[in-house]
C-alpha positions in Angstrom: -78.4 -86.9 -155.5 -76.9 -84.9 -153.3 -73.0 -86.2 -151.9 -72.8 -86.3 -148.4 -69.6 -83.9 -147.7 -66.7 -86.1 -146.6 -67.7 -88.8 -148.5 -66.9 -88.8 -152.2 -68.5 -90.8 -155.0 -70.6 -91.9 -152.9 -67.1 -93.7 -150.3 -66.5 -92.2 -146.7 -62.7 -91.0 -146.4 -60.2 -89.8 -144.1 -60.1 -86.1 -142.9 -56.7 -84.8 -144.3 -55.5 -88.3 -145.1 -52.7 -90.4 -143.4 -49.0 -89.2 -143.2 -47.5 -91.3 -142.0 -43.1 -90.5 -141.3 -40.7 -91.5 -143.6 -37.6 -90.7 -141.6 -37.2 -88.3 -144.3 -35.0 -86.3 -141.9 -32.2 -89.3 -141.3 -31.1 -89.9 -144.7 -32.1 -86.3 -147.1 -28.6 -85.1 -147.3 -27.0 -89.2 -147.5 -26.2 -90.2 -151.8 -28.6 -93.1 -153.4 -27.0 -96.5 -153.3 -27.8 -99.4 -155.2 -28.5 -102.5 -152.4 -27.6 -105.4 -154.2 -27.9 -109.4 -152.1 -25.6 -111.4 -149.9 -26.2 -114.4 -151.0 -29.6 -116.2 -152.4 -32.7 -115.8 -153.9 -35.5 -117.4 -153.3 -38.2 -117.0 -155.7 -41.7 -120.0 -154.7 -43.1 -120.8 -158.0 -46.1 -122.0 -156.4 -48.1 -118.4 -154.8 -52.4 -119.5 -155.9 -54.8 -122.2 -155.4 -53.8 -123.3 -159.1 -52.3 -125.3 -160.6 -48.7 -124.7 -159.4 -45.6 -123.8 -161.8 -43.4 -126.1 -164.0 -39.3 -125.0 -162.7 -37.3 -124.6 -165.9 -33.9 -123.2 -164.1 -32.2 -126.4 -162.0 -31.8 -125.4 -158.0 -27.5 -124.3 -158.4 -28.2 -122.5 -162.0 -26.9 -118.4 -162.1 -30.5 -117.5 -163.5 -29.4 -113.9 -165.1 -31.9 -110.2 -164.9 -35.5 -111.0 -166.6 -35.0 -114.7 -167.4 -38.1 -117.1 -167.0 -38.0 -119.8 -164.7 -41.0 -121.4 -164.7 -44.1 -121.8 -166.6 -47.0 -121.7 -165.7 -48.6 -125.4 -164.9 -51.9 -125.4 -165.4 -55.3 -122.6 -165.0 -55.2 -120.3 -161.6 -58.4 -121.2 -159.9 -60.6 -117.9 -159.1 -63.8 -118.5 -156.9 -66.5 -116.2 -156.9 -66.4 -113.2 -154.8 -70.2 -113.1 -153.8 -69.8 -116.9 -153.3 -67.6 -116.2 -150.3 -66.7 -112.4 -150.0 -63.9 -110.8 -148.7 -64.1 -109.6 -145.3 
């Protein structure tokens, strides 16, 4: 049971890997800065096909870092991948 060359654990790999340009030359000599948001942050609480979350803060409330903003409203609906394969 020999693996084919260019594969890892039977999966095909990219020769040499992927090396995207990161633009480090532009920022390599600059200090790291903390970037704070300007204005309000919006967090959608319904992001799946299950029951929506129930907000526990009101619109306009000040929310602290780490503060809980919603509670689960039910279960998330899971679909089997063998019935609904992902392309």
